[in-house]
DSSP file (Angstrom, degrees, kcal/mol; ACC not computed):
  #  RESIDUE AA STRUCTURE BP1 BP2  ACC     N-H-->O    O-->H-N    N-H-->O    O-->H-N    TCO  KAPPA ALPHA  PHI   PSI    X-CA   Y-CA   Z-CA
    1    1 A M              0   0    0      0, 0.0     2,-0.4     0, 0.0    14,-0.1   0.000 360.0 360.0 360.0 119.9   17.8   -6.3   24.6
    2    2 A N        -     0   0    0     12,-0.2    12,-0.6   110,-0.0     2,-0.4  -0.569 360.0-162.5 -77.9 130.7   20.3   -4.3   22.6
    3    3 A I  E     -A   13   0A   0     -2,-0.4     2,-0.3    10,-0.1    10,-0.2  -0.910   5.0-169.0-113.5 144.1   18.8   -1.8   20.3
    4    4 A K  E     -A   12   0A   0      8,-2.2     8,-2.1    -2,-0.4     2,-0.3  -0.927   7.0-147.3-128.0 156.2   20.6   -0.1   17.3
    5    5 A Y  E     -AB  11 111A   0    106,-2.6   106,-3.2    -2,-0.3     6,-0.2  -0.928   3.0-141.9-128.9 149.4   19.7    2.8   15.1
    6    6 A S    >   -     0   0    0      4,-2.7     3,-1.3    -2,-0.3   104,-0.1  -0.551  32.1-112.6 -95.7 164.4   20.2    3.8   11.5
    7    7 A E  T 3  S+     0   0    0      1,-0.2    -1,-0.1    -2,-0.2   103,-0.0   0.591 118.5  62.9 -73.9  -8.6   20.9    7.3   10.2
    8    8 A E  T 3  S-     0   0    0      2,-0.1    -1,-0.2    57,-0.1    57,-0.2   0.255 123.0-106.0 -95.5  11.4   17.4    7.0    8.5
    9    9 A H  S <  S+     0   0    0     -3,-1.3    15,-2.8     1,-0.3     2,-0.3   0.751  75.1 135.9  70.8  29.6   15.9    6.8   12.0
   10   10 A E  E     - C   0  23A   0     13,-0.2    -4,-2.7    17,-0.1     2,-0.3  -0.809  38.7-151.7 -98.5 153.8   15.0    3.1   12.0
   11   11 A W  E     -AC   5  22A   0     11,-2.9    11,-1.8    -2,-0.3     2,-0.3  -0.809   9.2-167.5-120.3 161.6   15.8    0.9   15.0
   12   12 A I  E     -AC   4  21A   0     -8,-2.1    -8,-2.2    -2,-0.3     2,-0.3  -0.988   9.8-171.6-151.3 137.2   16.5   -2.8   15.2
   13   13 A T  E     -AC   3  20A   0      7,-2.0     7,-2.6    -2,-0.3     2,-0.5  -0.944  18.5-145.3-123.0 151.8   16.8   -5.4   17.9
   14   14 A V  E     - C   0  19A   0    -12,-0.6     2,-0.5    -2,-0.3     5,-0.2  -0.962  18.9-180.0-129.2 131.3   18.0   -9.0   17.3
   15   15 A D  E >  S- C   0  18A   0      3,-3.0     3,-2.3    -2,-0.5     2,-0.4  -0.956  75.4 -46.6-122.7 108.5   17.1  -12.3   18.8
   16   16 A G  T 3  S-     0   0    0     -2,-0.5     0, 0.0     1,-0.3     0, 0.0  -0.541 123.7 -25.4  67.0-121.2   19.2  -15.1   17.3
   17   17 A D  T 3  S+     0   0    0     -2,-0.4    84,-2.7    -3,-0.1     2,-0.5   0.226 120.2  96.6-112.0  13.8   19.1  -14.4   13.5
   18   18 A I  E <   -CD  15 100A   0     -3,-2.3    -3,-3.0    82,-0.2     2,-0.4  -0.914  55.0-165.0-103.8 128.6   15.7  -12.5   13.6
   19   19 A A  E     -CD  14  99A   0     80,-3.1    80,-2.7    -2,-0.5     2,-0.5  -0.906   8.8-148.6-114.2 135.1   15.7   -8.8   13.7
   20   20 A T  E     -CD  13  98A   0     -7,-2.6    -7,-2.0    -2,-0.4     2,-0.3  -0.897  21.9-167.3-102.8 133.4   12.8   -6.7   14.6
   21   21 A C  E     +CD  12  97A   0     76,-3.1    75,-3.5    -2,-0.5    76,-1.6  -0.897  20.5 133.4-127.2 151.7   12.6   -3.3   13.0
   22   22 A G  E     -C   11   0A   0    -11,-1.8   -11,-2.9    -2,-0.3     2,-0.3  -0.939  51.6 -70.7-167.3-170.9   10.6    0.0   13.3
   23   23 A I  E     -C   10   0A   0     71,-0.3   -13,-0.2    -2,-0.3   -14,-0.1  -0.729  50.7-105.9-102.0 153.0   11.1    3.7   13.4
   24   24 A S     >  -     0   0    0    -15,-2.8     4,-1.9    -2,-0.3     5,-0.2  -0.136  24.5-111.8 -70.5 163.8   12.6    5.6   16.2
   25   25 A N  H  > S+     0   0    0      1,-0.2     4,-2.2     2,-0.2     5,-0.2   0.907 121.4  54.2 -54.8 -43.4   10.8    7.8   18.8
   26   26 A F  H  > S+     0   0    0      1,-0.2     4,-1.8     2,-0.2    -1,-0.2   0.919 108.0  50.5 -61.3 -43.5   12.5   10.9   17.2
   27   27 A A  H  > S+     0   0    0      1,-0.2     4,-1.8   -18,-0.2    -1,-0.2   0.870 110.6  47.0 -68.8 -37.9   11.1    9.8   13.7
   28   28 A Q  H  X S+     0   0    0     -4,-1.9     4,-2.2     2,-0.2    -1,-0.2   0.862 111.1  53.0 -71.0 -33.1    7.5    9.4   15.0
   29   29 A E  H  < S+     0   0    0     -4,-2.2    -2,-0.2     1,-0.2    -1,-0.2   0.893 109.6  48.3 -68.4 -34.9    7.7   12.8   16.7
   30   30 A Q  H  < S+     0   0    0     -4,-1.8    -1,-0.2    -5,-0.2    -2,-0.2   0.873 114.7  46.2 -68.9 -37.0    8.9   14.4   13.5
   31   31 A L  H  < S-     0   0    0     -4,-1.8    28,-0.7     1,-0.2    29,-0.3   0.877  95.3-155.7 -77.0 -33.2    6.0   12.8   11.5
   32   32 A G     <  +     0   0    0     -4,-2.2     2,-0.6    -5,-0.1    -1,-0.2  -0.630  58.9  11.7  86.2-154.3    3.2   13.6   14.0
   33   33 A D  S    S-     0   0    0     -2,-0.2    25,-1.3     1,-0.1     2,-0.4  -0.398  76.7-139.2 -67.6 111.1    0.0   11.5   14.2
   34   34 A V  E     +G   57   0B   0     -2,-0.6    23,-0.3    23,-0.2    53,-0.1  -0.518  28.8 169.1 -69.7 123.4    0.5    8.4   12.1
   35   35 A V  E     +     0   0B   0     21,-2.1     2,-0.3    -2,-0.4    22,-0.2   0.551  63.8  19.4-110.2 -12.0   -2.6    7.4   10.0
   36   36 A F  E     -G   56   0B   0     20,-1.7    20,-3.2    47,-0.2     2,-0.4  -0.970  54.6-167.6-161.2 139.5   -1.2    4.6    7.8
   37   37 A V  E     -G   55   0B   0     -2,-0.3     2,-0.5    42,-0.3    18,-0.2  -0.990   4.6-164.6-133.9 128.9    1.7    2.2    7.6
   38   38 A E  E     -G   54   0B   0     16,-3.5    16,-1.6    -2,-0.4    26,-0.1  -0.960  17.5-176.3-109.3 127.7    2.8    0.1    4.6
   39   39 A M        -     0   0    0     -2,-0.5    14,-0.1    14,-0.2     2,-0.1  -0.758  30.5 -88.0-120.9 164.4    5.1   -2.6    5.4
   40   40 A P        -     0   0    0      0, 0.0     2,-0.2     0, 0.0    -1,-0.1  -0.400  48.5-104.0 -72.1 151.3    7.0   -5.3    3.3
   41   41 A E    >   -     0   0    0      1,-0.1     3,-1.9    -2,-0.1    31,-0.3  -0.472  38.0 -99.7 -72.9 144.3    5.4   -8.6    2.5
   42   42 A V  T 3  S+     0   0    0      1,-0.3    31,-0.2    -2,-0.2    -1,-0.1  -0.366 109.5  28.8 -59.5 137.8    6.4  -11.7    4.3
   43   43 A G  T 3  S+     0   0    0     29,-2.9     2,-0.3     1,-0.3    -1,-0.3   0.257  86.8 130.5  90.9 -11.6    8.7  -13.8    2.3
   44   44 A R    <   -     0   0    0     -3,-1.9    28,-2.8    27,-0.1     2,-0.5  -0.589  52.9-136.6 -79.9 140.3   10.3  -10.8    0.4
   45   45 A N  E     -E   71   0A   0     -2,-0.3     2,-0.3    26,-0.2    26,-0.2  -0.830  28.1-173.3 -90.5 127.0   14.0  -10.7    0.3
   46   46 A I  E     -E   70   0A   0     24,-3.0    24,-2.5    -2,-0.5     2,-0.3  -0.899  18.5-132.3-124.8 155.5   15.4   -7.2    0.8
   47   47 A D    >   -     0   0    0     -2,-0.3     3,-2.3    22,-0.2    19,-0.3  -0.729  40.8 -87.9-102.1 149.9   18.7   -5.6    0.7
   48   48 A K  T 3  S+     0   0    0     -2,-0.3    21,-0.1     1,-0.3     3,-0.1  -0.343 116.2  18.0 -55.5 133.6   20.2   -3.2    3.3
   49   49 A G  T 3  S+     0   0    0     17,-3.6    -1,-0.3     1,-0.3     2,-0.1   0.287  91.7 139.0  88.9 -10.7   19.1    0.3    2.6
   50   50 A E    <   -     0   0    0     -3,-2.3    16,-2.2    16,-0.2     2,-0.4  -0.377  62.5-108.9 -69.6 142.5   16.2   -0.7    0.3
   51   51 A E  E     + H   0  65B   0     14,-0.2    14,-0.3     1,-0.1    -1,-0.1  -0.616  44.2 168.9 -71.2 126.1   12.8    1.1    0.6
   52   52 A V  E     -     0   0B   0     12,-3.4     2,-0.3    -2,-0.4    13,-0.2   0.439  53.4 -24.1-120.7  -3.5   10.5   -1.4    2.2
   53   53 A G  E     - H   0  64B   0     11,-1.1    11,-3.2   -14,-0.1     2,-0.4  -0.989  57.0-105.4 175.5-176.0    7.4    0.6    3.1
   54   54 A V  E     -GH  38  63B   0    -16,-1.6   -16,-3.5    -2,-0.3     2,-0.5  -0.991   9.6-155.2-139.4 140.8    5.8    4.0    4.0
   55   55 A V  E     -GH  37  62B   0      7,-2.9     7,-2.7    -2,-0.4     2,-0.4  -0.990  18.5-163.0-118.4 124.9    4.6    5.7    7.1
   56   56 A E  E     +GH  36  61B   0    -20,-3.2   -21,-2.1    -2,-0.5   -20,-1.7  -0.886  11.3 175.4-112.0 140.3    2.0    8.3    6.5
   57   57 A S  E     -G   34   0B   0      3,-2.8   -23,-0.2    -2,-0.4   -25,-0.1  -0.700  48.8 -94.6-126.7-177.1    1.0   11.0    9.0
   58   58 A V  S    S+     0   0    0    -25,-1.3   -26,-0.1    -2,-0.2   -24,-0.1   0.759 126.4  36.2 -65.9 -26.2   -1.3   14.0    9.1
   59   59 A K  S    S-     0   0    0    -28,-0.7     2,-0.3     1,-0.3    -1,-0.2   0.706 126.0 -17.5-102.5 -24.1    1.7   16.0    8.2
   60   60 A A        -     0   0    0    -29,-0.3    -3,-2.8     2,-0.0     2,-0.4  -0.986  51.5-115.3-170.9 166.6    3.8   14.0    5.8
   61   61 A A  E     -H   56   0B   0     -2,-0.3     2,-0.4    -5,-0.2    -5,-0.2  -0.962  29.7-169.8-117.3 140.3    4.7   10.6    4.3
   62   62 A S  E     -H   55   0B   0     -7,-2.7    -7,-2.9    -2,-0.4     2,-0.1  -0.990  20.5-120.9-133.8 138.2    8.0    9.1    4.9
   63   63 A E  E     -H   54   0B   0     -2,-0.4     2,-0.5    -9,-0.2    -9,-0.3  -0.437  20.3-136.9 -73.1 147.1    9.7    6.1    3.4
   64   64 A I  E     -H   53   0B   0    -11,-3.2   -12,-3.4    -2,-0.1   -11,-1.1  -0.946  20.5-165.7-103.1 126.4   10.8    3.2    5.6
   65   65 A F  E     -H   51   0B   0     -2,-0.5   -14,-0.2   -14,-0.3   -15,-0.1  -0.888  22.4-118.8-109.3 141.4   14.4    1.7    4.7
   66   66 A T        -     0   0    0    -16,-2.2   -17,-3.6    -2,-0.3   -16,-0.2  -0.671  12.2-156.3 -78.9 132.8   15.6   -1.5    6.0
   67   67 A P  S    S+     0   0    0      0, 0.0     2,-0.3     0, 0.0    -1,-0.1   0.605  79.6  25.1 -82.0  -9.0   18.8   -1.1    8.1
   68   68 A V  S    S-     0   0    0    -21,-0.1     2,-0.2   -18,-0.1   -19,-0.2  -0.953  81.7-114.9-143.9 160.3   19.9   -4.8    7.3
   69   69 A G        +     0   0    0     -2,-0.3    33,-2.0    34,-0.2    34,-0.6  -0.618  55.7  90.9 -93.7 159.5   19.3   -7.3    4.5
   70   70 A G  E    S-EF  46 101A   0    -24,-2.5   -24,-3.0    31,-0.2     2,-0.4  -0.975  73.2 -44.6 154.4-164.0   17.4  -10.6    4.7
   71   71 A E  E     -EF  45 100A   0     29,-1.3    29,-3.3    -2,-0.3   -26,-0.2  -0.903  50.8-120.6-105.0 129.8   14.1  -12.2    4.3
   72   72 A V  E     + F   0  99A   0    -28,-2.8   -29,-2.9    -2,-0.4    27,-0.3  -0.506  34.8 173.7 -66.0 128.1   10.9  -10.6    5.8
   73   73 A V  E     +     0   0A   0     25,-2.9     2,-0.3     1,-0.4    26,-0.2   0.613  59.1   7.6-113.7 -20.8    9.5  -13.2    8.2
   74   74 A E  E     - F   0  98A   0     24,-1.4    24,-2.4   -33,-0.1    -1,-0.4  -0.984  55.9-151.9-161.0 150.0    6.6  -11.3    9.9
   75   75 A M  E     - F   0  97A   0     -2,-0.3     2,-1.5    22,-0.2    22,-0.2  -0.917  33.1-111.5-118.0 151.2    4.7   -8.0    9.7
   76   76 A N    >   -     0   0    0     20,-2.3     3,-1.6    -2,-0.3     4,-0.3  -0.659  32.8-175.3 -82.3  89.7    3.0   -6.2   12.6
   77   77 A D  T >> S+     0   0    0     -2,-1.5     3,-1.4     1,-0.3     4,-0.8   0.718  73.3  75.6 -57.7 -22.9   -0.6   -6.7   11.5
   78   78 A T  H >> S+     0   0    0      1,-0.3     4,-2.0     2,-0.2     3,-0.7   0.885  86.0  63.0 -56.2 -38.7   -1.8   -4.6   14.4
   79   79 A L  H <4 S+     0   0    0     -3,-1.6   -42,-0.3     1,-0.2    -1,-0.3   0.643  88.7  69.0 -67.7 -17.4   -0.6   -1.5   12.6
   80   80 A T  H <4 S+     0   0    0     -3,-1.4    -1,-0.2    -4,-0.3    -2,-0.2   0.955 117.1  22.4 -61.4 -48.9   -3.1   -2.1    9.7
   81   81 A D  H << S+     0   0    0     -4,-0.8    -2,-0.2    -3,-0.7    -1,-0.2   0.634 137.5  34.5 -96.8 -17.1   -6.0   -1.3   12.0
   82   82 A A    ><  +     0   0    0     -4,-2.0     3,-2.1    -5,-0.2    -1,-0.2  -0.425  58.5 158.5-136.0  64.0   -4.1    0.8   14.6
   83   83 A P  T >   +     0   0    0      0, 0.0     3,-1.7     0, 0.0     4,-0.3   0.715  69.1  75.2 -63.1 -18.3   -1.4    2.7   12.9
   84   84 A E  T >> S+     0   0    0      1,-0.3     4,-2.0     2,-0.2     3,-0.6   0.579  73.3  82.7 -68.6  -7.8   -1.3    5.1   15.9
   85   85 A T  H <> S+     0   0    0     -3,-2.1     4,-2.5     1,-0.2    -1,-0.3   0.840  81.1  63.8 -58.4 -34.9    0.5    2.4   17.8
   86   86 A V  H <4 S+     0   0    0     -3,-1.7    -1,-0.2     1,-0.2    -2,-0.2   0.848 106.7  42.8 -60.9 -36.4    3.6    3.7   16.1
   87   87 A N  H <4 S+     0   0    0     -3,-0.6    -2,-0.2    -4,-0.3    -1,-0.2   0.911 114.6  49.7 -70.0 -47.2    3.1    7.0   18.0
   88   88 A A  H  < S-     0   0    0     -4,-2.0    -2,-0.2     1,-0.2    -3,-0.2   0.825 136.6  -1.2 -68.3 -37.2    2.2    5.4   21.2
   89   89 A D    ><> +     0   0    0     -4,-2.5     5,-2.7    -5,-0.1     3,-1.9  -0.425  67.3 168.3-154.9  70.3    5.1    3.0   21.4
   90   90 A P  T 3 5S+     0   0    0      0, 0.0   -67,-0.2     0, 0.0    -3,-0.1   0.797  83.5  42.4 -64.9 -30.0    7.4    3.3   18.4
   91   91 A E  T 3 5S+     0   0    0    -69,-0.1     2,-0.1     4,-0.1   -67,-0.1   0.009 127.4  25.3-107.4  28.1   10.2    1.2   19.9
   92   92 A G  T X 5S+     0   0    0     -3,-1.9     3,-1.7    -6,-0.1    -3,-0.1  -0.083 133.1   5.8-144.4-105.8    7.9   -1.5   21.4
   93   93 A D  T 3 5S+     0   0    0      1,-0.3    -7,-0.1    -8,-0.1   -15,-0.1   0.659 120.0  70.4 -66.4 -13.0    4.5   -2.5   20.2
   94   94 A G  T 3 < +     0   0    0     -5,-2.7   -71,-0.3    -9,-0.2    -1,-0.3   0.264  68.2 137.1 -86.7   6.6    4.8   -0.1   17.2
   95   95 A W    <   -     0   0    0     -3,-1.7   -73,-0.2    -6,-0.2   -16,-0.2  -0.106  40.3-158.4 -49.7 157.8    7.4   -2.4   15.5
   96   96 A M        -     0   0    0    -75,-3.5   -20,-2.3     1,-0.4     2,-0.3   0.777  54.7  -9.4-118.7 -44.0    6.8   -2.8   11.8
   97   97 A F  E     -DF  21  75A   0    -76,-1.6   -76,-3.1   -22,-0.2    -1,-0.4  -0.978  50.0-131.5-153.1 168.2    8.5   -6.0   10.5
   98   98 A K  E     -DF  20  74A   0    -24,-2.4   -25,-2.9    -2,-0.3   -24,-1.4  -0.952  23.3-168.0-122.0 139.8   10.9   -8.9   11.4
   99   99 A I  E     -DF  19  72A   0    -80,-2.7   -80,-3.1    -2,-0.4     2,-0.8  -0.976  24.1-129.2-133.1 138.4   13.7  -10.0    9.1
  100  100 A R  E     -DF  18  71A   0    -29,-3.3   -29,-1.3    -2,-0.4   -82,-0.2  -0.816  42.1-119.2 -84.6 116.1   15.9  -13.0    9.0
  101  101 A L  E     - F   0  70A   0    -84,-2.7   -31,-0.2    -2,-0.8    -1,-0.0  -0.236  27.7-172.5 -61.1 138.0   19.3  -11.5    8.8
  102  102 A S  S    S+     0   0    0    -33,-2.0   -32,-0.2     1,-0.2    -1,-0.2   0.640  86.3  19.0 -98.6 -21.5   21.4  -12.4    5.7
  103  103 A D    >   -     0   0    0    -34,-0.6     3,-2.6     1,-0.1     4,-0.3  -0.651  60.5-170.4-150.9  94.0   24.5  -10.7    7.1
  104  104 A P  G >  S+     0   0    0      0, 0.0     3,-1.9     0, 0.0     4,-0.4   0.741  83.1  75.7 -56.0 -23.0   24.8  -10.0   10.9
  105  105 A G  G >  S+     0   0    0      1,-0.3     3,-1.0     2,-0.2     4,-0.2   0.712  78.5  71.8 -63.8 -18.6   27.9   -7.9   10.2
  106  106 A E  G X  S+     0   0    0     -3,-2.6     3,-1.3     1,-0.2    -1,-0.3   0.766  84.4  69.6 -67.7 -20.9   25.7   -5.1    8.8
  107  107 A L  G X  S+     0   0    0     -3,-1.9     3,-2.0    -4,-0.3    -1,-0.2   0.845  86.3  67.8 -64.6 -27.9   24.6   -4.5   12.5
  108  108 A D  G <  S+     0   0    0     -3,-1.0    -1,-0.2    -4,-0.4    -2,-0.2   0.670  92.4  59.8 -65.5 -12.8   28.1   -3.2   13.2
  109  109 A E  G <  S+     0   0    0     -3,-1.3    -1,-0.3    -4,-0.2     2,-0.2   0.470  91.8  90.1 -93.6   2.1   27.5   -0.2   11.0
  110  110 A M  S <  S-     0   0    0     -3,-2.0     2,-0.3    -4,-0.1  -104,-0.2  -0.532  78.8-106.8 -95.7 167.3   24.5    1.0   13.1
  111  111 A M  B     -B    5   0A   0   -106,-3.2  -106,-2.6    -2,-0.2    -1,-0.1  -0.633  19.2-133.6 -94.3 142.0   24.5    3.3   16.1
  112  112 A D     >  -     0   0    0     -2,-0.3     4,-2.6  -108,-0.2     5,-0.2  -0.444  43.6 -92.9 -80.1 169.6   24.1    2.4   19.8
  113  113 A P  H  > S+     0   0    0      0, 0.0     4,-2.2     0, 0.0     5,-0.2   0.857 126.8  50.3 -56.0 -37.6   21.6    4.6   21.7
  114  114 A A  H  > S+     0   0    0      2,-0.2     4,-2.0     1,-0.2     5,-0.1   0.928 113.0  46.5 -65.1 -44.7   24.3    7.0   23.0
  115  115 A A  H  > S+     0   0    0      1,-0.2     4,-1.7     2,-0.2    -1,-0.2   0.885 113.7  49.6 -61.5 -42.6   25.6    7.5   19.4
  116  116 A Y  H  X S+     0   0    0     -4,-2.6     4,-2.6     2,-0.2     5,-0.2   0.866 106.8  53.3 -67.2 -37.2   22.1    7.9   18.1
  117  117 A A  H  X S+     0   0    0     -4,-2.2     4,-2.1     1,-0.2    -2,-0.2   0.943 111.9  46.5 -62.0 -47.9   21.2   10.5   20.7
  118  118 A N  H  X S+     0   0    0     -4,-2.0     4,-2.0     2,-0.2    -1,-0.2   0.838 110.2  54.8 -59.7 -34.6   24.3   12.5   19.6
  119  119 A F  H  X S+     0   0    0     -4,-1.7     4,-2.3     2,-0.2    -2,-0.2   0.966 112.0  42.1 -65.7 -53.1   23.4   12.0   15.9
  120  120 A I  H  X S+     0   0    0     -4,-2.6     4,-1.0     1,-0.2    -1,-0.2   0.808 113.3  53.5 -73.4 -25.0   19.9   13.5   16.4
  121  121 A E  H  < S+     0   0    0     -4,-2.1    -1,-0.2    -5,-0.2    -2,-0.2   0.881 111.7  45.0 -69.0 -37.6   21.2   16.3   18.6
  122  122 A D  H  < S+     0   0    0     -4,-2.0    -2,-0.2     1,-0.2    -1,-0.2   0.831 112.1  52.0 -73.6 -32.0   23.7   17.3   16.0
  123  123 A A  H  <        0   0    0     -4,-2.3    -1,-0.2     1,-0.2    -2,-0.2   0.736 360.0 360.0 -75.5 -19.7   21.1   17.1   13.2
  124  124 A G     <        0   0    0     -4,-1.0    -1,-0.2    -5,-0.2    -2,-0.2   0.437 360.0 360.0 -91.0 360.0   18.7   19.3   15.2
């Protein structure tokens, strides 16, 4: 499964026209222990770069931005009762929402894992 990353530290994987989104391992490490996750509602149409939720930790709160536009088709309800899943498996079970892509071309603007690793190394 190909994973791509945004400069805002969100990740995305795509299966057909459905993309799964969450925050990167780097982002969850920066936040610390996640205690609350707010996600976009199913059925909501969102534009690339739009703020769609919030991740709160014991240290800080951080906005979630969608790396692509489309319609939200699913939320990870597990995170309501177990937000710490974001820390345990941010790029797996800690996914946040799924979106039906409105423009698959937006994926071309995202980074592959090697480019993202360079990006966070340069930022640090």
